[in-house]
N, C-alpha and C positions, 0 to 999 in steps of 0.2 A: 476253293478260293482262300488266299491268305487272310488271316485275321489280323486286323490292325491292332497294334500293341497300345496299351494305355499307359499314361504316365503314372508314377507312383502316387502323385498327389490325388489322382482320381479315386484311390482306395482309402484315402485319409479323410475322415468325416469332418475335420476341422476347417472352418472357413477363415477364422482369424482369432488372434489373441489380443484382447483390448482391455486395458486397465486391469490386468490380472485375471480377466474373465475369458474362458474358452467359449467362443461362439461357434456352434456347429452349423453345418450346411442347411439343416432344417429349421434354423432359427432358435433352437434351444440353447441354454447357457449352462456352463459348468464352472464351479469354483473349486479350487484345490487347496486343501489344508494339510500341512505337514505335521504329524503327531509324533511325540516322543514315545519311548517304550517304558514299561514298568518292570522292575525286577521282582516278579511276583513271588519267587521262592524265598526271598529275604523278608517278606512281610509276615507278621504274626497271623494266626488264624482269624482273630477278630478283624484285623486290617483287611485280610483277603475277603472275608464275608462282606465287609462294608463296601469295598471296591466293586464286588460283583453286584450287590444290590443297587449301588449308585449307577453302575453301567446299565443295569436292567431298566432302572427308572428312566435313564437317558434315552434308551432305545424305544421304550413305550411312549415317551413324550413326543416322538417325531411323527408328524403327519405328512411327511414327504420322504422320498427314497434317497438313500445315500449309498455310496459304494466304498468299501474298505479295500485298499490295494496294498500289497506288500511287495516291495521291490528288493530283490537280492542281487548284489553285484560284488564282483571281486574288488577288494580294497585297493585303491591306487596308492601305492607306497612311495611313488616318485617324489611328491612334495616333501615327505619326511626325509627321504634320502638327500634331497637337495639342501634341506635345513642342516642336516648333520655334516654335509660337505662344507657348508659355510662355517660351521662351528670348528671344523678341522682346520680351515685356513686361518682362523682367528687365534688358534692355540699357539702359545709361545713356549709352553713346557713340552719337552720332547716325549716324556712319558705319557702325558695326556694326548698328544698327537697319535702315538702308537695305539693307545687304548681306543681312541675315537675311530681310527682307521679299522681296527679289528672289529669294532662294533658295527661299522658300516658293512663290512664284508659278511658278518654274521647275519644281519638283517636281509641282505641281498640273497644269500644262499637259502635262508629259511623261507622267504617268500617265493622263491623259485620252486621249492619242493612242496610247499603247503599252500593251498588256496585259502586265503583269509577273506572271509565274506563279510560284507556290511549290509544291514537291512534298513530300509526306509519304509515308513508307514504313512500312507496318504489317505485322506478322506475326501471323496469327490461328492460335492453337493450339486444337485441338479435343479433346474427350473425350466419348465417347458411352457412358454407363453401361449395363450390361446391363439390359434391360427384361423383367421376368418378370411375366406377368399371372396371378394366382391367384384372380381373382374368379369366383364362381359355381362350379357343378359340384361334383364330389367333392372336388377340392383345396380349393376355397373353403370347403367345409363343415368342414374340419379346423381352421380358424382361427376363434377367437372375434373378434367385432367389437370393435375398440379404441375407447376413449373419446377425446374430443376432445384431452385432454391427452396421452394416449399417442400419438395420431396425430401431434401436433405434434412431440413428442420424436423419434419415428421419422423424420419428415421432416428434422428438423435433423441427426440423426445421419447420415442418408443423404447430405445435402448436404455435411457436413464430410468424409465419407469420399471422396466424388467430388471434392470440392475439393482434397483432398490429392493425388489422382492427377493432376489438372490442373496443380497447382502444380509437381509433379515434371517434367511435360512442359515447362512454361514455363521452368523452371530449365535444362533441357537445351538449349533453344533459345537462351536468353540466354548461356549459357557458350559454345556453339558460335559464335555471332555475335561475341562478344567476342574469341575467338581469331582471328577474321578481321579484327580491327581496327575493328569496327563498334560504336558506342555504342548501348546499348539502354535503354529506360525502360518499365517496366510501367505501363499505364494503370490509374488508379483508377476508382472509380464515377463521379465527376463528369466525368472526361475521356472515359470511354466514352459517357456520356449525351450529352455535347456533340458527340462524333464522329458518333453516329448521328442526332442531331437535324439536324446540318448535311447529312448524307447524304440524309435523307428530306425535308428542307425547304431545298433549295438557294437558294430565293428569299427566305428569311427569315433570312439571315445577320446582319442588323442587329438582329433582335429578341432580347430576353434569353431565356435558357434557364430554364425552370421545372423545378426538381428536386422529386421526390417526397420528402417527409419521412418 
């Protein structure tokens, strides 16, 4: 018998991205923080030891799980080429125009032969709210069925409560990394959608991202 094919969305555990928070299908939440890198080799020995000890203290202070992800991608040189071409059009000096054009050709040929990679570092902070099933049976009979409006309010209140717990965890991670000299930025809704779009569609990097309104 032929096996019915499943949509790609069936294999993606994400239910929605809301207020910068990734809500999974099981109800758990994830916050994503973008972290900068440190040029460890340029630090003195005392600075290295201080960073290692600070990072060790940060990890030991966590009472919840985090995931550190490193994303390597080929550097998109097109915006830089477009900027150079705009500068070329603005030049009034013939010599500068020639030099700019030669530099553009050099950059194009160089990037065609050498893969210039860029790395991004992400910290994923998780929060799994307690899931209590009270449907059916004796317990379910003790509760009256809620109206659609009451159900919506209850879901919103639950989301806000769980969001507060996640935000506290994200704040702990941001403060801990900042003490290590690492700059951090919390990803918003659009940034999270773009991140996952590129992860699940690595061949569609040139296509625009469609956001749900």
